[in-house]
N, C-alpha and C positions, 0 to 999 in steps of 0.2 A: 450885797444883793446877789452877786454872782455865786457866792458860796451857799447862801440860803436856797437859791433856785436850784442849784445842782443837787443839794442834799434832798430837797423835796422831790425832785424828779427821780432820783435814784430810789428813794423810799417808795414812791408810788409805783414805779415799775416792778419793784421787788414784791410788793403786796399783791399786785394784780397778775404777777407772772407774765409780764409783757415786756417787750423790748423798749428802750428809751425812745426810739424813733416813732413807735406807735403811740406812746403817751404824748409826745410833742405834737403829732398830727391831731390828736384828739383835742388838745388845748387850743391849737390854732383854729380848729373848726368851731370851738365854743366861743372864742373871741370874735370871730366873724359874726356869729349870731348875736352876740351882745352889742357890738358896735353898730350893726345894721339897725337894731331896735332903738338905740339911744342917739347916735350921732349922724347916721346916714338914712336916706330915704330908701324905700323899697326898691326903687329903680336902679340904685347904684350896684355895680358889680365889684365887690371888694374881696380882698384876700389879706390874710395876716401871716406874718413870718416872725418866728421867735429864734433869736440867736442862742444855740445850745450852750455856748460858752459863757456868755454874759447874762442871758435871760432877758435881753432887751426886746421889746415888742414894737413892730412897725406894721401899719395898716396901709394897703395900697388900693387905689381905685383905678380900674381899667377904663380907658377912653380911646375913641377912634380919632385919628388925625384927619381933619377936613380943611378945606379952604375957608369956608365961612360956616361956622357951627350954628345949627338951629336948635339942637338939644344940648344944653350945657351939662346935663347929667352924664350923657354918654359920649359926647364929642368935645374936641379941643381944636383950637385953630393951629395952623401950621407954624405961625410965628411963636406962639407960646410953647409948642412942642419942641421947636428948635432951641429955645432957651434952656430947656431941660436936657435935650440930646441934640447935638448938632447934626447928626445923621438922620434925623426924623424925616420921613416922607409922608405924602398924602396916602391915606388908607392904612397906615400902620396903627397897631394897637399898642398903646403905651400904658405902663403901670406907674401911676403917679402917687407918691407918698402923701397920705392925708391922715396921719395918726392924730386922734383926738388927745387933748391935754389930759383929760380925766374922764372916767366913766361914772355914771350914776349908780345908785343903790340897786335899782331894778336891773340894770345891765349886769351888775356883778352877780346877782342871784341867777339871772339867766345863764351867765357863763358857767356858774357852778353846776347847774342842772345839766347843761349840755355836756360839760366835761364828764360828769358821772355817767351820762347816757352813752357817750362815745366810748368811754372806757369799758362799760358793760358789753357793748356790741363788739368791741375788739376782743374782749376776754372770751365771749361766747364763740366768736369766729375761730379764735386760736384753739379752744377746746374741741370744737367740731373738727377742725383740720387734724388735730392730734389723734382723736379717737376714731375718725374715719379710716385712718390707716391701720387701726387695730381691729377692724371687723374680721371675724374669723380667727382671732387670736385669743390668748388667755391673759387675764389680768387678776390682780389681787385687790380685795377690798374688805372693808369692815362694816358689819351690819350696824346701821344707825337707827332705823325705825322699823317696826313690824306692824302691819295692818292685815286684816283678813284677805284683802285683794292682792296685796303685793308687799315686797320687802324693799326698803330703801338702803342702798349700800353706798358708803362713802369711799370714793376713789382718790381722795386728796384734792385734786383740782375740780372734780365734778362729782355729781351724784348719779348713780345708776339705779335702775329699777329691775327687780327680779319678780316677774309676774308669777301668779299661782300656777299657771300651766307649765312653767319652766322649772318648778321646784321639784325636789325629790320628796314625795309625800310621806315616806316612812322615816324621814330624818327630822330632827328637832333643831330649830334655829333659835339663837339667843342674841340679844343686843351685845355688841362688842366682839362677837365671833368673827375671826378672819377666815375668808374663803377665797378659793381660786375659782374664777368665773369665766365663762366663755361669752365673748361679745357677739351678740346676734345682729344688732342693727343700731345705727346712729342716725337720728333724724333731727332736722331743724324744727323748732317750735317757737312760738312767741315768747316763751319764758326761757329760751336757750336751748341748747342741744339736749335731746332725750336719748339716753343710752340704755338699751335693753340687753340684759345679760341672762345666761341660762346655767343651770346646774344639771339638767337632765339630757342635754344634747350629746349625741354620740361622739362628735368631734372634740368635746372636752376630754374624752379618753385619749384621743389621738394626740392632742397637745400635751397632755400629761406624760405620755410615753416619750414624746420628743424632748421634753424637759428632763426626764429622768434617765433616759437611755441615750448615750452619745452616738451609738451606732445608727440609731434611727435618725437623729438630728443631722448627722453627716451624710446620710444617704446610703450607707453600706447595707442596711436592712430596710426593706420597704414594707409599709403596712398596706395590705391588699384589700381587706374588708373588715368591717366592724359591725357587730350586732349587739345591741344593748337594751336591757330592761332596767332603767335607772333605779338604783337602790337595792336591786336583788342580784342580778347576774349579768355578765357581759362575756362575749367571745370576740377575739381579735385574731385575724389570720396574718401571718408575717412570712416574708420570703427574703432570702439572702441574695444580694447581687454579685457576691464574690464566692468562689468555690472555697470549701474548707471552713466555712463559718456556720455555726449552729444558731439559727435565728431565734429558736425558742429558748435556748440556753442563755443567749445574750439578754433577752427580755426578762427572764426570771432572775438572773444574777446569781452570785454565790450565796447559797443557802436561802435563796428567795428574797434577798435584801432589796433588790430593785423593784420587784413587783409588790413587795410589802409596803413600800413607801406610797405607791399609787393607791393601794387598797386602803391605807390609813387616810389618805386625802379624800377618798370617796366614802368614808365612814363604814368600812367593812364590806363593801360590795365585792362579790366574788368575781374573779376574772380568769377566764380560760384562754391561754395562748396556744394556738394550733399552727401547724406548718401548712402553708399554702402549696398546692400542687396543680400542675397543668391538667392532669387527668381528673375529670369530675368525680369518678368513682373513688379515687384515693382521697381527694379533697373532702368528699362527703364522709368517708370513714374517719378522717382526722377531725372533722367538725363535730362528730358525735362523741368525742372523748369527754370524760374518761371511760366511756363504755367501749367494749371490744366488739368489732364488727366481723361477722363471718363472711358475708358476700354482699355485693351491691349490684343490682340490675337496673340499667338506665333505659328510659323510654323518651327519646328526644322529641317525639311528636307532641307529647303532653307535658314535657319538661318534668317528668316524675321519676323518682328513684325508689325502688323497693329494696329495703335494707333488711338483711337477715342477721339477727344477733342470737347468741346462746340464750337458752331459757332463763338462766340465772341473771343475765345482763339486761333483760327486757325493761325492767322498771328503771334501771340506771340510765338506759339509753333514752327513754321517754322523759324522765325527770319529773320533778314535782309539778303537778298540774300541766304536764307537757312542756315544761319550760326548756329543757335541754333540746328536745326535737324542734321546738319553735325557733329557738335561737340559731340552731344549725341550718334550718331552712332559710332564715334571713341572711345568714352569713354566706351560704353557697348560692342562693337564688334558685334552688330546686325544691319541688314539692317532695317531701320525704315521707314514705310509708314504712313504718318500722314493724317487723313481724319476727316472732321467734322461729328458730330453725324447725322445731317440731310442727308448728302450725303451717309453715311454708311447705314442708314436705308433704303434709296431709293434703294441702290444697293441690299440689302438683299431682299426687296420686289420684285424687278424685277427678281432676281434669283429664288425666290419662284414661281412667276408667270410662268417663263420659265419652271421650273421643273413640275409644274402642267400641262402646255400645252403639254410637252413631254410625261407625263404619260397618258394624255387623248388620244394623238395620238397613243400611243402604244396600249391602250385598243381598240380603234377603228380598228386598223389594226388586232388585235387579233380576234375581232368579225367578220370582213369581210373575213379574211383568217384563218379559224380555224386550217388548217393543220400545221400552224406555231407552234401552241401549242403542236402538236404531232410530231414535227420534229425529236425528239430524238428517237421515236419508229421506228425500222428498218422495221418491218412488221406489218400488221394489220389483225386480224382474225375476220371474219364476220360469225357468226353461222346462217345458213339459212337452213330451212327444205325443203324437196323436194316439198311439197305442196305449201309452201310459194313462192318457186322459180317459180313454174308454175303460181301461181296467179299473181306474180309480172310481169312475162313475158307477161301475158295477158293485164295487166293494162298499160304497157309501150309500146309505139309504136316501130316500127322497127328502126327509127332513134335514139331514146333514148337508145335502147338496144345496138346499134352500138357504141354510145358514151360511154356507161357503159363498154362495152367490151374493148374499147380502153383505158379508164381511169383506169380500174381495173387490169392492167397488173402487178402492183406492189403489189397487195393484194393476200392473200391466201384464197381460198374458202373452208370452212369447213362445212359439213352437220350437222344439229342439232342432227341427230341420233348418232353421234360419240361424243357428248359433254354432260356431266351430270352436272347439277347445284346442289350445296349443299343445297340450300334453296327451289328452285322451280324445283324439278326434274320431277314432274308430269305435270307441266304446259308447254304449247306450247310456243316456243320462239316468241318474238314480230316480226311482219312483217317488213322487211327492204326494203325501197324504193330506187330508184336510187339517190334521193337527199342526202341520207346518204353517198353514195360513191363519187358522183361528188362534186367538190368544190362548196361552197355556192355561189349563184348568187347575184349580187348586186340588190338593190331595183329598179334601173333604168331598168335593164334587165328584172326583174319580171314584172314591169309595162308595158314594151314594149311587152312582151309575152302576158300579159293579154289583152292589147288593141288589139293585133293581133287576139286573139281568139274571142273577142267581135265583131270585124269587120267581121270575117268569119261567126259568128253566125247570125249577122244581114243580111248578104248577103243570107244565107240559108233561112231565114224567108221570105225575099222578093221574092225569087224564088218560095217558097211554095205558097205564095199568088197569084202569077201570074199563077201557074199551077192549082189552085183550079177551078173546073167547075162551070159555072153559074147555079143558081137555076132555074128549069123549073116548071112552074105552070101549073097544069092540071085542066081542067074544072070539075066541080062537076058532080055527077051522074045524077042529075035532068036535068041539061043542056044537057047532052049527050043523055038522053032519048028523049028530045024534038027534 
């Protein structure tokens, strides 16, 4: 009996990948359910113990020690308790052996079902605990079934699900194919733990680099950033924590053997390894490799970088359908605007021309309308002496004086007698004309006025010619005497 029990226990624990203690606990729980259904009533609190060495089963009933028991199912008298244990006291809980001689057929079936159920629960719990610790890690599995919605992968102890959203759609999968998978999530369900895995996650690339490159696994080289378009192309930025180590060379390996192993695992996906830099401009230039970069201009306010590349390198920097530029933007976290050197120089030249034109226009406006320059001054003081004011009134016509009076409502008139100059106190102030007060006239207006004056002047001369009297010739004196 002992040998048969130990062989069965060992075999069962090996099949279910469970410890012997877990299997024993499941059998004991099944025996409790079977004996309660067959030999004990529902009110009895029973427990079962199995000797792991002999396989002997004993069933115990728990009862409370009282002076005079009223419930024989849950209570026992003090005298009967002391027969079993001399040290028994009132209110103690005692486990009294009550093993049935045999169990019926129904109890045996119940025990079998309960054992299987408990073993399944223990197995699911062990799988859940094992794979919960592998979330964010990489595992190896074999494709078992393929459906339009998902792929079922055999992991040995459990079965994983590869959803359609986590598949690489330009790759072909076949039954029996072995894959390295990234564990996304492990969840408990009624049918056991559900393990979701991925082939398109960017951290799959990180784990593959850690497996293939010892320097990354040991921490000598650090992976700073990863940008991936699964199945097509990926970029990874690395940096060395120790001086004198080439991070890119360590990742590529001798003749590219290290990076080639990772590429083969990803079914030919292209991988660019670039060196990370503290300077964003240098990092952006490295991220756009294999294209050569002429210059990088950063705008931190918009988080935008304007990159100039040679004309022949423009298509290489942008990549097929903008793939290289898009991955570089994801890798660096900057918005990248790629332009050729010729286009950038032409834009700068056009901007400089526009700026010069704007400046010229502003200067012309300032010359034509000088009061714009003095717009900040609230008032304007014009020192004019009384003599100058009289002379000016004589030189300016009535119409001009009317315009001056209308235009000078915002000005303050101050006589020269009330103003003293520190340098020229004895000198007479310069004469001010109406042109100093009125806005400056345009050249067209001046020409029009000049032409008008010339016309009037010509008309006056012609009238004077017409009014001049004709010359009268008188005869000489001799002729008169005759």
